[in-house]
C-alpha positions as CSV (number, residue, x, y, z in Angstrom):
1,M,133.3,107.1,102.2
2,N,133.7,106.0,105.8
3,T,132.3,102.5,106.3
4,A,130.3,103.4,109.4
5,L,128.8,106.3,107.6
6,A,127.9,104.2,104.6
7,T,126.4,101.5,106.8
8,V,124.1,104.1,108.5
9,A,123.3,105.8,105.1
10,V,122.2,102.4,103.7
11,L,120.0,101.7,106.7
12,L,118.4,105.2,106.7
13,G,117.8,105.0,102.9
14,R,116.2,101.6,103.3
15,M,114.1,102.8,106.2
16,L,112.9,105.8,104.3
17,L,112.0,103.9,101.2
18,G,110.4,101.1,103.2
19,G,108.5,103.6,105.5
20,F,107.0,105.3,102.4
21,F,105.6,102.0,101.1
22,L,104.5,100.8,104.6
23,Y,102.7,104.0,105.3
24,F,100.8,104.0,102.1
25,G,100.1,100.3,102.2
26,L,98.5,100.7,105.7
27,Q,96.6,103.7,104.5
28,K,95.1,101.6,101.6
29,F,94.1,98.9,104.1
30,G,92.2,101.6,105.9
31,S,90.4,102.6,102.8
32,L,90.1,99.5,100.6
33,E,86.8,100.6,99.2
34,G,88.2,104.0,98.1
35,T,91.3,102.3,96.7
36,A,89.2,99.9,94.7
37,G,87.1,102.8,93.4
38,Y,90.2,104.5,92.1
39,I,91.4,101.3,90.5
40,A,88.0,100.8,88.9
41,S,88.1,104.4,87.6
42,Q,91.1,103.4,85.5
43,G,89.2,100.4,84.0
44,L,91.2,97.7,85.6
45,P,89.5,94.4,86.4
46,L,88.8,93.0,89.9
47,P,89.3,96.3,91.6
48,A,88.6,94.9,95.1
49,V,91.2,92.2,94.7
50,L,93.8,94.6,93.2
51,A,93.2,97.0,96.1
52,F,93.9,94.3,98.7
53,A,96.9,93.0,96.7
54,T,98.3,96.6,96.3
55,A,97.9,97.3,100.0
56,A,99.5,94.0,101.0
57,L,102.4,94.5,98.6
58,E,103.1,98.0,99.7
59,A,102.8,97.2,103.5
60,L,104.7,93.9,103.5
61,G,107.3,95.1,100.9
62,G,107.8,98.2,102.9
63,L,108.2,96.3,106.2
64,A,110.7,93.9,104.5
65,L,112.8,96.9,103.3
66,I,112.7,98.5,106.8
67,V,114.1,95.3,108.5
68,G,116.1,94.2,105.5
69,L,114.4,90.8,105.1
70,Q,114.6,89.5,101.5
71,A,115.3,93.1,100.7
72,R,116.4,92.5,97.1
73,W,113.2,90.7,96.2
74,A,111.0,93.2,98.1
75,A,112.7,96.0,96.3
76,L,112.4,94.3,92.9
77,A,108.6,93.7,93.4
78,L,108.1,97.3,94.6
79,A,110.1,98.7,91.7
80,A,108.0,96.8,89.1
81,F,104.8,97.7,90.9
82,T,105.8,101.4,91.1
83,L,106.7,101.6,87.4
84,L,103.4,99.9,86.4
85,A,101.4,102.2,88.7
86,S,103.2,105.2,87.3
87,V,102.2,104.3,83.7
88,L,98.6,103.3,84.7
89,F,97.7,106.1,87.2
90,H,100.1,109.0,86.5
91,A,100.1,109.2,82.7
92,F,100.5,113.0,82.7
93,W,101.0,113.0,78.9
94,A,97.4,111.9,78.5
95,M,95.9,114.2,81.1
96,P,94.1,117.5,80.7
97,A,96.4,120.5,81.0
98,E,95.2,121.5,84.5
99,Q,96.2,118.0,85.8
100,Q,99.5,117.5,84.0
101,F,101.8,119.2,86.4
102,M,100.6,117.2,89.5
103,Q,100.6,113.9,87.6
104,Q,104.0,114.6,86.1
105,L,105.3,115.3,89.6
106,M,103.8,112.0,90.9
107,F,105.3,110.2,87.8
108,T,108.8,111.5,88.3
109,K,108.7,110.9,92.1
110,N,107.8,107.3,91.3
111,L,110.8,107.1,88.9
112,A,113.1,108.4,91.7
113,L,111.6,105.8,94.1
114,T,112.2,103.1,91.5
115,G,115.8,104.2,91.2
116,G,116.3,103.9,94.9
117,L,114.7,100.5,94.9
118,L,116.8,99.2,92.1
119,M,119.9,100.3,94.0
120,I,118.8,97.9,96.8
121,V,118.2,95.2,94.2
122,A,121.8,95.7,93.0
123,L,123.6,96.3,96.3
124,G,121.5,94.5,98.9
125,A,120.2,95.5,102.3
126,G,123.5,96.4,103.8
127,P,125.2,95.2,107.0
128,L,122.4,96.3,109.4
129,S,119.7,94.0,108.1
130,V,118.0,90.7,108.8
131,D,119.4,89.4,105.5
132,T,123.0,89.9,106.8
133,L,122.2,88.5,110.2
134,R,120.8,85.3,108.6
135,R,124.0,84.9,106.5
136,P,126.9,86.1,108.6
137,A,129.5,84.1,106.7
138,A,128.3,85.4,103.3
139,A,128.2,89.0,104.6
140,A,131.8,88.8,105.8
141,A,133.1,87.6,102.4
């Protein structure tokens, strides 16, 4: 693949993944009470704390991906969070039949997101990133 095309593809992929998490993190900040209620409905402890932590992780992790700052760590944290959230909140195998399709869709979407995040963990943020700007000698090697 053309190097310039690959550079742009990595940037766009990182921005799309990061934008997804930033959007939903900010949305959760706008509705912390509703997010805490949903968390409480699953029987998890400290729902208000978890709601805030979830919003912060999604918003800050998404922003880190967008700009490519500590992108590998942000992607790893978001991947772990996404897998955990999938099992806890989208367990389609344990849902009533009328809810299974939508929950399975959400679960498999999260698996795909996790796959993209793990690619960032493995390959890094790419040339157009703060990570690369901070380490120009390492990026050139």
